[in-house]
Structure formats: structure tokens, C-alpha cells
C-alpha positions as CSV (number, residue, x, y, z in Angstrom):
1,M,90.0,74.0,161.1
2,P,91.6,72.9,157.8
3,E,89.3,72.9,154.8
4,P,88.1,69.4,153.8
5,K,89.6,68.0,150.7
6,K,87.5,68.1,147.5
7,K,86.3,64.7,146.5
8,R,87.8,63.6,143.2
9,T,85.2,63.0,140.6
10,R,85.5,60.4,137.9
11,R,84.9,61.3,134.3
12,R,81.3,60.6,133.3
13,K,80.4,58.1,130.6
14,D,78.8,60.7,128.5
15,S,81.9,62.9,128.6
16,V,83.7,63.6,125.3
17,D,87.0,62.2,126.7
18,Y,85.6,59.1,128.5
19,V,87.5,55.9,127.9
20,N,86.3,52.5,129.2
21,N,89.4,51.1,130.8
22,K,88.3,47.5,130.5
23,E,87.5,47.7,126.8
24,F,90.6,49.8,126.0
25,G,92.8,47.4,128.0
26,E,91.5,44.4,126.1
27,A,92.0,46.2,122.7
28,A,95.5,47.2,123.6
29,A,96.4,43.7,124.8
30,E,95.0,42.2,121.6
31,H,97.1,44.6,119.5
32,V,100.3,43.7,121.4
33,R,99.6,40.0,120.9
34,G,99.0,40.5,117.2
35,V,102.3,42.5,116.9
36,K,104.2,39.7,118.5
37,E,102.6,37.1,116.2
38,D,103.6,39.3,113.2
39,E,107.2,39.6,114.4
40,A,107.4,35.8,115.0
41,K,106.3,35.3,111.3
42,G,108.8,37.8,110.1
43,E,106.1,40.1,108.9
44,E,105.7,43.9,109.4
45,P,104.0,44.8,112.6
46,R,100.4,45.7,112.2
47,P,99.3,49.3,112.8
48,I,97.0,50.3,115.7
49,T,93.2,50.2,115.2
50,D,91.1,53.3,115.0
51,Y,89.6,52.5,118.4
52,V,93.0,52.3,120.1
53,G,94.1,55.5,118.4
54,L,91.0,57.4,119.5
55,C,91.4,56.2,123.1
56,L,95.0,57.4,123.1
57,Y,93.8,60.9,121.9
58,K,91.0,61.0,124.5
59,I,93.5,60.1,127.3
60,A,95.9,62.9,126.3
61,N,93.2,65.4,125.6
62,G,91.4,64.7,128.9
63,L,94.7,65.0,130.8
64,S,95.4,68.4,129.1
65,R,92.1,69.7,130.6
66,S,93.3,69.2,134.1
67,P,94.1,72.4,136.1
68,N,97.9,71.7,135.8
69,F,97.9,72.1,132.0
70,I,94.7,73.7,130.7
71,N,96.1,77.3,130.7
72,Y,99.0,76.6,128.4
73,T,98.6,78.2,125.0
74,Y,100.4,75.3,123.3
75,R,98.1,72.7,124.9
76,E,97.2,71.1,121.5
77,D,100.9,70.6,120.8
78,M,101.2,68.8,124.1
79,V,98.3,66.5,123.2
80,M,99.8,65.6,119.8
81,D,103.2,64.9,121.4
82,A,101.6,62.6,123.9
83,V,99.6,60.7,121.2
84,E,102.7,60.3,119.0
85,N,104.8,59.0,121.9
86,C,102.0,56.6,123.0
87,V,101.8,55.1,119.5
88,K,105.6,54.6,119.5
89,V,105.7,52.7,122.8
90,I,102.4,50.8,122.6
91,N,104.3,47.6,121.7
92,N,106.2,47.8,125.0
93,F,103.0,47.6,127.0
94,D,103.2,44.7,129.5
95,I,100.0,42.8,129.0
96,N,101.0,40.1,131.6
97,K,101.3,42.6,134.5
98,P,98.9,41.5,137.2
99,T,96.0,43.8,138.0
100,R,93.1,43.8,140.4
101,T,90.5,43.2,137.6
102,G,92.6,40.8,135.6
103,V,92.6,43.2,132.6
104,P,95.7,45.1,131.7
105,N,95.5,48.7,133.0
106,A,96.2,50.5,129.7
107,F,94.5,53.7,130.9
108,S,97.0,54.3,133.7
109,Y,100.0,53.3,131.6
110,F,99.3,55.7,128.8
111,T,98.2,58.5,131.1
112,Q,101.6,58.4,132.8
113,I,103.3,58.5,129.4
114,S,101.2,61.5,128.4
115,Y,102.0,63.2,131.6
116,F,105.7,63.1,131.1
117,C,105.3,64.1,127.5
118,F,103.5,67.3,128.7
119,L,106.4,68.1,131.0
120,R,109.0,67.7,128.2
121,R,107.0,70.0,126.0
122,I,106.7,72.6,128.7
123,A,110.4,72.5,129.3
124,K,111.1,72.8,125.6
125,E,108.8,75.8,125.3
126,K,110.5,77.4,128.3
127,R,113.9,77.1,126.6
128,Q,112.5,78.7,123.4
129,T,111.2,81.6,125.4
130,E,114.5,82.1,127.1
131,I,116.3,82.1,123.7
132,K,113.9,84.7,122.4
133,Q,114.5,86.9,125.5
134,R,118.3,86.6,125.0
135,I,117.9,87.7,121.4
136,I,115.9,90.8,122.5
137,D,118.4,91.6,125.2
138,N,121.5,91.3,123.0
139,T,120.2,92.8,119.8
140,S,119.8,96.4,118.8
141,I,116.7,98.0,117.2
142,D,118.3,97.8,113.7
143,A,117.6,94.0,113.7
144,F,113.9,94.6,114.2
145,A,113.1,97.5,111.9
146,E,114.7,100.3,109.8
147,F,114.3,104.0,110.7
148,G,115.2,107.1,108.8
149,T,116.2,109.7,111.4
150,D,118.1,109.6,114.7
151,D,115.0,110.7,116.7
152,I,113.1,107.7,115.4
153,N,116.0,105.4,116.2
154,A,116.0,106.7,119.7
155,I,112.3,105.9,120.0
156,G,112.9,102.4,118.7
157,E,115.7,101.9,121.2
158,S,113.3,102.9,124.0
159,I,110.7,100.4,122.7
160,V,113.4,97.6,122.9
161,E,114.3,98.7,126.4
162,R,110.7,98.4,127.5
163,M,110.5,95.0,126.0
164,R,113.7,94.0,127.9
165,H,112.3,95.4,131.1
166,R,109.0,93.6,130.7
167,N,110.7,90.3,129.9
168,G,112.8,90.6,133.0
169,M,109.8,91.4,135.2
170,W,108.0,88.2,134.1
171,D,111.1,86.0,134.4
172,D,110.7,83.8,137.5
173,D,114.5,83.3,137.8
174,C,115.4,87.0,137.8
175,W,112.4,89.0,139.1
176,V,112.8,92.7,138.7
177,D,110.7,95.1,140.8
178,Q,110.2,98.2,138.7
179,D,109.4,100.3,141.9
180,E,112.3,99.1,144.0
181,D,114.4,102.3,143.5
182,K,111.5,104.6,144.3
183,P,111.2,106.0,147.9
184,P,108.2,104.8,149.9
185,P,105.1,107.0,149.5
186,K,104.4,109.5,152.3
187,K,101.5,108.7,154.6
188,K,98.6,111.0,154.3
189,K,97.3,112.6,157.4
190,R,93.8,111.7,158.3
191,G,91.1,114.2,159.2
192,R,89.5,117.2,157.4
193,P,91.9,119.7,155.8
194,A,92.1,123.1,157.6
195,K,90.2,125.9,156.0
196,K,92.2,128.8,154.6
197,A,91.4,132.3,155.9
198,V,89.7,134.5,153.4
199,T,91.8,137.7,152.8
200,H,89.7,139.2,150.1
201,G,86.0,138.7,149.4
202,P,83.2,140.2,147.4
203,L,82.1,142.4,150.3
204,N,85.4,144.1,150.9
205,E,84.8,146.7,148.2
206,F,81.9,148.1,150.3
207,F,84.0,148.9,153.3
208,K,86.9,151.4,153.6
209,E,90.1,150.5,155.2
210,D,89.6,153.2,158.0
211,E,86.3,151.7,159.2
């Protein structure tokens, strides 16, 4: 029988990244209305409030803790990219879009923006990793360090070769199996090994060969 799906749990109110969708939606809508009033008067648009900025950070940080993104080493960069992008597009938030509760669903809107920001950051980091790998593949040891003798140069070249091999093994697009050229191991026979006959022992010296 298929395993039952795990029930999705909502973030608790006492959680660090909890955001009240109703209060946040009202605050975001109030900001958008204020920006439109400023533009109508020909004034400079007002900045976001501290509450709205904190909610944007909590949304991005909470999304980064999901199983899809939590293991990335540059997770903090992903969060900052998402917050920056949300601040840039907050004035485009449609406050007149109908919702079930009658309050603009700002939480869902900015969560989606943060999600696509994370994907762009992951793609960017992957391109940087590929560039580093190409540099290692196409560069000699002289670009990494200086050595005095030919023997040490040979050691350095072997280090670079191991780096190239390791990078190739962990590349998803060109997986290299380091044991593919080796013959398969021989199967060991089961059972106890046969005992070898004793040709010479400690008692042989007491007996003559004629006896």
C-alpha cells in the first residue's frame, strides 16, 4: 500500500518567521496606496515601513528553511536577493485583486517572488562553479603555485589531475565512474579453507627416516 502523505503543518504563531497574513496584507496595501498618492502629487514615493520590511525578510527566511533550499551554503545570499527584489516590486502589488478574505494576499505574492529569486541565485552559483571547474581543467599547476624542482612540479601536476578528476565525478552532466575501467572482483568461494598438510613438525627430529 502507498504510504500516506504527510500532513502539511502551518507555521506556528510563536515561530521566529511567523507572519500574520491579514496584518501584513493591510500594511502592504496601505503602503501601495500611499505611494500612488505621492506619485499623484508629484512627490518622491515613500519608503516601506519597518514592519513591512521585517515581514519580507521573514517570508524569505522561512522559505529558505524548506527542504528544497536549506542545504545550500549560500542560503543567506538567497534570502537577501529575495528581500531586495520584493522591495523593488512592492509598488506593483495589486491591492484590488479579489481574495476569499477580502484582504490582499501579500504573503502568497511575495513568497512566489522569493521562490523565483532563489532559483535564479542557484542557477547563478551553478554557472560560477562551472567556470571555476573550466579554469582548473584548462590551467597548469604554474598558475596555482610556484615550485623549485621538476619533481615537485610533477607532484603539483598530479594534485591538479586529482582536482580535475574529483570535479568531473561530482558533475551531474558528465558523471565519471572512477572504477569503470577495473575488472569486476572475483567471487570468493564460500566454506572453510582446506588445511595444509604438515611436512615438518617439532616431533620429526625424534624419529629417523628409516623407522
